[in-house]
DSSP file (Angstrom, degrees, kcal/mol; ACC not computed):
  #  RESIDUE AA STRUCTURE BP1 BP2  ACC     N-H-->O    O-->H-N    N-H-->O    O-->H-N    TCO  KAPPA ALPHA  PHI   PSI    X-CA   Y-CA   Z-CA
    1    1 A M              0   0    0      0, 0.0     2,-0.3     0, 0.0    21,-0.0   0.000 360.0 360.0 360.0 139.8    0.0    0.0    0.0
    2    2 A A        -     0   0    0     20,-0.2     2,-0.3    93,-0.1    53,-0.2  -0.662 360.0-161.2 -92.2 150.1    1.2    3.5   -0.9
    3    3 A F  E     -A   54   0A   0     51,-1.9    51,-3.4    -2,-0.3     2,-0.4  -0.956  10.8-152.2-128.8 150.5    1.0    6.5    1.4
    4    4 A Y  E     -AB  53  21A   0     17,-3.1    17,-2.2    -2,-0.3     2,-0.4  -0.941  16.3-159.0-129.4 142.1    1.2   10.2    0.2
    5    5 A T  E     +AB  52  20A   0     47,-1.9    47,-2.1    -2,-0.4     2,-0.3  -0.976  32.8 179.7-111.1 136.7    2.3   13.5    1.5
    6    6 A Y  E     -AB  51  19A   0     13,-2.6    13,-2.0    -2,-0.4     2,-0.4  -0.938  28.7-146.3-142.2 157.3    0.7   16.3   -0.4
    7    7 A L  E     -AB  50  18A   0     43,-2.8    42,-2.5    -2,-0.3    43,-1.6  -0.986  16.9-170.7-123.9 135.0    0.4   20.1   -0.8
    8    8 A M  E     -AB  48  17A   0      9,-2.9     9,-2.3    -2,-0.4     2,-0.3  -0.900   5.4-165.5-120.0 154.4   -2.8   21.7   -2.0
    9    9 A A  E     -AB  47  16A   0     38,-2.6    38,-1.9    -2,-0.3    37,-0.8  -0.961  32.4-132.9-138.4 154.7   -3.2   25.4   -2.9
   10   10 A S  S    S-     0   0    0      5,-1.6     6,-0.1     1,-0.3    -1,-0.1   0.640  88.4 -46.7 -79.5 -13.7   -5.9   27.9   -3.5
   11   11 A G  S >  S-     0   0    0      4,-0.3     3,-2.6    36,-0.1    -1,-0.3  -0.910  95.8 -30.4 165.5 178.5   -4.1   28.9   -6.7
   12   12 A P  T 3  S-     0   0    0      0, 0.0     3,-0.1     0, 0.0    74,-0.0  -0.308 133.4  -3.3 -56.5 128.7   -0.6   29.8   -7.9
   13   13 A Y  T 3  S+     0   0    0      1,-0.1     3,-0.1    63,-0.1    63,-0.0   0.666 112.5 125.7  62.8  17.8    1.2   31.4   -4.9
   14   14 A G    <   -     0   0    0     -3,-2.6     2,-0.2     1,-0.2    -1,-0.1   0.085  69.8 -40.5 -88.9-156.2   -1.9   31.1   -2.9
   15   15 A T        -     0   0    0     28,-0.2    -5,-1.6    -3,-0.1     2,-0.3  -0.454  63.0-149.1 -68.3 135.8   -2.9   29.6    0.4
   16   16 A L  E     -B    9   0A   0     -7,-0.2     2,-0.3    -2,-0.2    -7,-0.2  -0.811  14.9-171.5-111.8 150.8   -1.1   26.3    1.0
   17   17 A Y  E     -B    8   0A   0     -9,-2.3    -9,-2.9    -2,-0.3     2,-0.4  -0.993   6.8-158.5-138.7 134.4   -2.2   23.2    2.9
   18   18 A C  E     +B    7   0A   0     -2,-0.3     2,-0.3   -11,-0.2   -11,-0.2  -0.922  24.7 146.8-114.3 137.9   -0.1   20.1    3.7
   19   19 A G  E     -B    6   0A   0    -13,-2.0   -13,-2.6    -2,-0.4     2,-0.3  -0.902  32.5-132.4-152.3 179.3   -1.5   16.7    4.6
   20   20 A H  E     +B    5   0A   0     -2,-0.3     2,-0.3   -15,-0.2   -15,-0.2  -0.970  27.3 157.0-139.1 158.1   -0.9   12.9    4.3
   21   21 A T  E     -B    4   0A   0    -17,-2.2   -17,-3.1    -2,-0.3     3,-0.2  -0.982  45.1-129.1-167.1 165.9   -3.2   10.1    3.3
   22   22 A D  S    S+     0   0    0     -2,-0.3     2,-0.2   -19,-0.2   -20,-0.2   0.392 105.6  46.8-105.7  -0.5   -3.3    6.6    1.9
   23   23 A D     >  +     0   0    0      1,-0.1     4,-2.5   -19,-0.1    -1,-0.2  -0.685  64.6 177.1-140.8  86.5   -5.9    7.5   -0.8
   24   24 A L  H  > S+     0   0    0      1,-0.2     4,-2.7    -2,-0.2     5,-0.2   0.886  78.6  51.1 -59.4 -47.4   -4.7   10.6   -2.6
   25   25 A A  H  > S+     0   0    0      1,-0.2     4,-2.1     2,-0.2    -1,-0.2   0.924 113.5  45.3 -61.3 -43.6   -7.5   10.8   -5.2
   26   26 A D  H  > S+     0   0    0      2,-0.2     4,-2.5     1,-0.2    -1,-0.2   0.907 111.7  52.1 -66.2 -40.2  -10.2   10.4   -2.6
   27   27 A R  H  X S+     0   0    0     -4,-2.5     4,-2.2     2,-0.2    -2,-0.2   0.921 110.0  48.1 -61.6 -43.9   -8.6   12.9   -0.3
   28   28 A V  H  X S+     0   0    0     -4,-2.7     4,-2.6     1,-0.2    -1,-0.2   0.912 110.9  52.0 -62.8 -40.6   -8.4   15.6   -3.0
   29   29 A W  H  X S+     0   0    0     -4,-2.1     4,-2.1    -5,-0.2    -1,-0.2   0.894 108.9  50.1 -60.2 -40.5  -12.0   14.9   -3.9
   30   30 A R  H  <>S+     0   0    0     -4,-2.5     5,-2.6     2,-0.2     6,-0.6   0.868 109.9  50.4 -67.0 -35.9  -13.0   15.4   -0.3
   31   31 A H  H ><5S+     0   0    0     -4,-2.2     3,-1.1     3,-0.2    -2,-0.2   0.936 112.3  48.0 -63.9 -45.9  -11.1   18.7   -0.1
   32   32 A R  H 3<5S+     0   0    0     -4,-2.6    -2,-0.2     1,-0.3    -1,-0.2   0.863 112.3  47.5 -66.2 -34.5  -12.8   19.9   -3.3
   33   33 A E  T 3<5S-     0   0    0     -4,-2.1    -1,-0.3    -5,-0.2    -2,-0.2   0.434 111.7-122.1 -86.8   1.5  -16.2   19.0   -2.2
   34   34 A K  T < 5 +     0   0    0     -3,-1.1    -3,-0.2    -4,-0.3    -2,-0.1   0.826  60.0 149.3  61.9  37.9  -15.6   20.6    1.2
   35   35 A H      < +     0   0    0     -5,-2.6     2,-0.7    -6,-0.1    -4,-0.1   0.727  64.1  66.0 -69.4 -21.5  -16.2   17.5    3.2
   36   36 A F  S    S-     0   0    0     -6,-0.6     2,-1.1    -5,-0.1     5,-0.5  -0.913  76.4-157.7-102.8 116.3  -13.7   18.9    5.7
   37   37 A H        +     0   0    0     -2,-0.7     2,-0.1     4,-0.1    -1,-0.1  -0.235  63.9  78.2 -89.0  46.8  -15.2   22.0    7.2
   38   38 A G  S  > S-     0   0    0     -2,-1.1     4,-2.4     0, 0.0     5,-0.2  -0.056 100.0 -25.9-126.3-134.9  -11.9   23.5    8.3
   39   39 A F  H  > S+     0   0    0      1,-0.2     4,-2.3     2,-0.2     6,-0.2   0.900 128.7  48.4 -56.9 -50.6   -9.0   25.3    6.8
   40   40 A T  H  4>S+     0   0    0      1,-0.2     5,-2.4     2,-0.2     4,-0.5   0.869 114.8  45.7 -65.6 -35.2   -9.2   24.1    3.2
   41   41 A A  H >45S+     0   0    0     -5,-0.5     3,-0.7     3,-0.2    -1,-0.2   0.920 112.6  50.9 -72.2 -40.5  -12.9   24.8    2.9
   42   42 A K  H 3<5S+     0   0    0     -4,-2.4    -2,-0.2     1,-0.2    -1,-0.2   0.866 120.6  33.2 -64.2 -38.7  -12.5   28.2    4.5
   43   43 A Y  T 3<5S-     0   0    0     -4,-2.3    -1,-0.2    -5,-0.2   -28,-0.2   0.295 107.7-118.5-104.0  11.3   -9.7   29.3    2.2
   44   44 A D  T < 5 +     0   0    0     -3,-0.7     2,-1.1    -4,-0.5    -3,-0.2   0.887  47.2 171.1  55.6  45.8  -10.9   27.4   -0.9
   45   45 A V      < +     0   0    0     -5,-2.4   -35,-0.3    -6,-0.2    -1,-0.2  -0.747  19.7 134.5 -87.5 100.7   -7.8   25.3   -1.1
   46   46 A N        +     0   0    0     -2,-1.1     2,-0.5   -37,-0.8   -36,-0.2   0.297  32.9  96.8-137.2  11.2   -8.7   22.7   -3.8
   47   47 A R  E     -A    9   0A   0    -38,-1.9   -38,-2.6    -3,-0.1     2,-0.6  -0.931  62.4-140.6-110.9 119.6   -5.8   22.3   -6.2
   48   48 A L  E     +A    8   0A   0     -2,-0.5    41,-3.3   -40,-0.2    42,-0.4  -0.661  31.9 164.0 -76.6 118.6   -3.3   19.5   -5.8
   49   49 A V  E     +     0   0A   0    -42,-2.5     2,-0.3    -2,-0.6   -41,-0.2   0.576  58.5   9.2-117.0 -14.7    0.1   21.1   -6.6
   50   50 A W  E     +A    7   0A   0    -43,-1.6   -43,-2.8    36,-0.1    -1,-0.3  -0.973  58.8 161.1-160.9 146.4    2.6   18.6   -5.2
   51   51 A Y  E     -A    6   0A   0     -2,-0.3     2,-0.3   -45,-0.3   -45,-0.2  -0.978  14.2-160.6-160.0 163.6    2.8   15.1   -3.7
   52   52 A E  E     -A    5   0A   0    -47,-2.1   -47,-1.9    -2,-0.3     2,-0.3  -0.978  21.7-119.7-144.9 156.0    5.2   12.3   -3.0
   53   53 A V  E     -A    4   0A   0     -2,-0.3     2,-0.3   -49,-0.2   -49,-0.2  -0.720  25.7-172.4-100.1 142.7    4.8    8.6   -2.3
   54   54 A H  E     -A    3   0A   0    -51,-3.4   -51,-1.9    -2,-0.3     3,-0.0  -0.946  28.3-134.4-131.9 156.3    6.0    6.8    0.9
   55   55 A D  S    S+     0   0    0     -2,-0.3     2,-0.3   -53,-0.2    -1,-0.1   0.680  88.7  35.8 -81.9 -17.4    6.1    3.2    1.9
   56   56 A S  S  > S-     0   0    0      1,-0.1     4,-1.9   -53,-0.1     5,-0.2  -0.962  72.6-127.1-140.1 152.1    4.6    3.7    5.3
   57   57 A R  H  > S+     0   0    0     -2,-0.3     4,-2.6     1,-0.2     5,-0.2   0.870 113.0  55.5 -64.6 -34.8    1.9    5.9    7.0
   58   58 A E  H  > S+     0   0    0      1,-0.2     4,-2.9     2,-0.2     5,-0.2   0.925 106.6  49.7 -64.4 -44.8    4.6    6.9    9.6
   59   59 A A  H  > S+     0   0    0      2,-0.2     4,-2.0     1,-0.2    -1,-0.2   0.889 111.6  47.9 -65.1 -38.2    7.0    8.1    6.9
   60   60 A A  H  X S+     0   0    0     -4,-1.9     4,-2.3     2,-0.2    -1,-0.2   0.908 113.8  48.5 -66.4 -41.9    4.2   10.2    5.2
   61   61 A F  H  X S+     0   0    0     -4,-2.6     4,-2.3     2,-0.2    -2,-0.2   0.912 110.6  49.1 -65.2 -39.9    3.2   11.7    8.5
   62   62 A Q  H  X S+     0   0    0     -4,-2.9     4,-2.3     2,-0.2    -1,-0.2   0.922 110.9  51.2 -62.6 -43.6    6.8   12.5    9.5
   63   63 A R  H  X S+     0   0    0     -4,-2.0     4,-2.8    -5,-0.2     5,-0.2   0.927 109.3  51.4 -60.3 -45.8    7.3   14.2    6.0
   64   64 A E  H  X S+     0   0    0     -4,-2.3     4,-2.8     1,-0.2    -1,-0.2   0.933 109.0  50.0 -57.0 -46.9    4.1   16.2    6.5
   65   65 A R  H  X S+     0   0    0     -4,-2.3     4,-0.9     1,-0.2    -1,-0.2   0.897 111.1  48.8 -61.2 -40.9    5.2   17.4    9.9
   66   66 A R  H >X S+     0   0    0     -4,-2.3     3,-0.7     1,-0.2     4,-0.5   0.938 112.4  48.7 -65.3 -44.9    8.7   18.5    8.5
   67   67 A I  H >< S+     0   0    0     -4,-2.8     3,-1.6     1,-0.2    -2,-0.2   0.913 105.7  56.9 -62.0 -43.3    7.1   20.4    5.6
   68   68 A K  H 3< S+     0   0    0     -4,-2.8    -1,-0.2     1,-0.3    -2,-0.2   0.785 105.8  52.5 -60.1 -24.7    4.6   22.2    7.9
   69   69 A A  H << S+     0   0    0     -4,-0.9    -1,-0.3    -3,-0.7    -2,-0.2   0.593  92.2 101.8 -85.6 -10.7    7.6   23.5    9.9
   70   70 A W  S << S-     0   0    0     -3,-1.6     2,-0.2    -4,-0.5    -3,-0.0  -0.229  82.3 -99.7 -71.8 158.7    9.2   24.9    6.7
   71   71 A E    >>  -     0   0    0      1,-0.1     4,-1.6     4,-0.0     3,-0.8  -0.506  35.3-113.4 -68.9 148.2    9.3   28.5    5.6
   72   72 A R  H 3> S+     0   0    0      1,-0.2     4,-2.3     2,-0.2     5,-0.2   0.877 115.4  58.9 -50.6 -45.5    6.7   29.3    2.9
   73   73 A A  H 3> S+     0   0    0      1,-0.2     4,-2.2     2,-0.2    -1,-0.2   0.829 102.7  52.7 -58.6 -34.3    9.5   30.0    0.4
   74   74 A W  H <> S+     0   0    0     -3,-0.8     4,-2.3     2,-0.2    -1,-0.2   0.937 109.2  48.9 -69.1 -45.0   10.9   26.5    0.8
   75   75 A K  H  X S+     0   0    0     -4,-1.6     4,-2.6     1,-0.2    -2,-0.2   0.915 111.5  49.8 -61.2 -40.5    7.4   25.0    0.1
   76   76 A I  H  X S+     0   0    0     -4,-2.3     4,-2.6     1,-0.2    -1,-0.2   0.915 110.1  50.7 -63.7 -43.1    7.0   27.2   -3.0
   77   77 A R  H  X S+     0   0    0     -4,-2.2     4,-1.5     2,-0.2    -1,-0.2   0.880 111.3  48.0 -60.4 -40.8   10.4   26.1   -4.3
   78   78 A M  H  X S+     0   0    0     -4,-2.3     4,-1.5     2,-0.2     5,-0.2   0.924 112.0  49.5 -65.2 -44.6    9.6   22.4   -3.8
   79   79 A I  H  X S+     0   0    0     -4,-2.6     4,-3.4     1,-0.2     3,-0.3   0.937 111.4  48.8 -60.3 -46.3    6.2   22.9   -5.6
   80   80 A E  H  < S+     0   0    0     -4,-2.6    -1,-0.2     1,-0.2    -2,-0.2   0.762 104.0  60.5 -69.4 -25.7    7.9   24.6   -8.5
   81   81 A E  H  < S+     0   0    0     -4,-1.5    -1,-0.2     2,-0.2    -2,-0.2   0.902 120.9  25.3 -63.2 -42.8   10.6   21.9   -8.8
   82   82 A M  H  < S+     0   0    0     -4,-1.5    -2,-0.2    -3,-0.3    -1,-0.2   0.781 141.7  20.6 -91.6 -29.1    7.9   19.3   -9.5
   83   83 A N    ><  +     0   0    0     -4,-3.4     3,-2.1    -5,-0.2    -1,-0.2  -0.568  62.4 173.8-143.8  70.9    5.1   21.6  -10.9
   84   84 A P  T 3  S+     0   0    0      0, 0.0    -4,-0.1     0, 0.0    -1,-0.1   0.700  83.9  48.0 -62.4 -18.9    6.6   24.9  -12.3
   85   85 A T  T 3  S-     0   0    0     -5,-0.0    -5,-0.1     2,-0.0    -2,-0.0   0.431 106.5-124.0 -99.5   3.3    3.1   26.0  -13.7
   86   86 A W    <   +     0   0    0     -3,-2.1   -36,-0.1    -7,-0.2   -77,-0.1   0.817  47.6 176.6  56.0  33.1    1.2   25.1  -10.5
   87   87 A A        -     0   0    0      1,-0.1     2,-0.8   -38,-0.1    -1,-0.1  -0.246  42.0 -99.1 -59.8 153.1   -1.1   22.8  -12.6
   88   88 A D    >   -     0   0    0      1,-0.2     3,-1.0   -41,-0.0   -39,-0.2  -0.700  34.8-164.3 -75.3 109.9   -3.7   20.8  -10.8
   89   89 A L  G >  S+     0   0    0    -41,-3.3     3,-1.8    -2,-0.8     4,-0.5   0.610  73.0  86.6 -74.7 -12.2   -2.0   17.4  -10.5
   90   90 A N  G >  S+     0   0    0    -42,-0.4     3,-1.0     1,-0.3    -1,-0.2   0.857  81.9  59.9 -57.7 -31.3   -5.2   15.7   -9.7
   91   91 A E  G <  S+     0   0    0     -3,-1.0    -1,-0.3     1,-0.2    -2,-0.2   0.705 109.0  43.5 -68.5 -18.2   -5.9   15.3  -13.4
   92   92 A T  G <  S+     0   0    0     -3,-1.8    -1,-0.2    -4,-0.2    -2,-0.2   0.326  81.5 132.8-111.5   8.5   -2.7   13.2  -13.8
   93   93 A L    <   -     0   0    0     -3,-1.0    -3,-0.0    -4,-0.5     0, 0.0  -0.348  29.7-178.0 -63.7 135.3   -3.0   11.0  -10.7
   94   94 A N              0   0    0      1,-0.1    -1,-0.1    -2,-0.1    -3,-0.0  -0.292 360.0 360.0-123.4  46.6   -2.4    7.3  -11.3
   95   95 A C              0   0    0    -93,-0.0   -93,-0.1   -72,-0.0    -1,-0.1   0.405 360.0 360.0-121.4 360.0   -3.0    6.0   -7.8
């Protein structure tokens, strides 16, 4: 089973959210449909802009915690290395 750490954004250079999950497609759908009545719904964070795959839930969780502690500029640089146009990666998911 694969586990994912991901970043979502409200748009290019917009509000960012970091999370982890074992079902990335479902989690993105839930964010988009505002099933979570918290941060992502409030700030309309619905675009998957970065993700990486891990072998364990603990590894995905630890990576999420490290990223959440980073400066915003570091997160933006990481996004742009994988996704320079800030495209919605949900359309290309193969998980």
